[in-house]
N, C-alpha and C positions, 0 to 999 in steps of 0.2 A: 094774641100776645098783649100782654098788659103794658102799656108804654111806661107807665110810672115805676113798674116794677123793674123793667129794663134799665131805665134811667138810674134808679137807686142802686141796682147792681152794678152797672158800669159807669158810675159817676166819675171816678178817678180817671178812667181812660178817656171818657168824653171830655172832661176838662183839660187834660193834657193835649187832646187832639185840637180842641178849639184854641188853646193857647198857642199851638204850633202854626195855626193858619197864618197869622200876620207875618211870622218869620218866613214861612215857605213862600208865602205871596210876595213878600218884598224880594227875596232872592230871585224868584221867577222873573219878577218885573224888572229887576236890575239886569239880568241876564238878557231879557227881551230888549231892553233899552240899548245895552251895549251891542248886541247884535245888529239892531236897527241902525245905530250910528256908523258901524263898520260897513253895513250895506250902503247907507248913504254916502259915505266917504268914497267907496268904490265907484259908485254911480257918478260922483261929483268928479273923480279922476277921469272916468270914462268920457264924460260929457266934455271936460276941459281939453282932453287930448284930441276929442273929435272936432271941437271948435278951432283948435290950433291948426288942425290940418285944413279946415275950411278957410281959415284966414291967410295961411301961406300958400 
């Protein structure tokens, strides 16, 4: 397979795919961050309720 030929033939698709990477990546990252924040919040609430039980 000639790589140059492949790139020339599929240049538009490749460029579109490359342009999409940052967008897809940022969407994925923001989804991960919000999921992580929710998990941390749940953990914090669990920890607080556990501490309250210990204190009382």
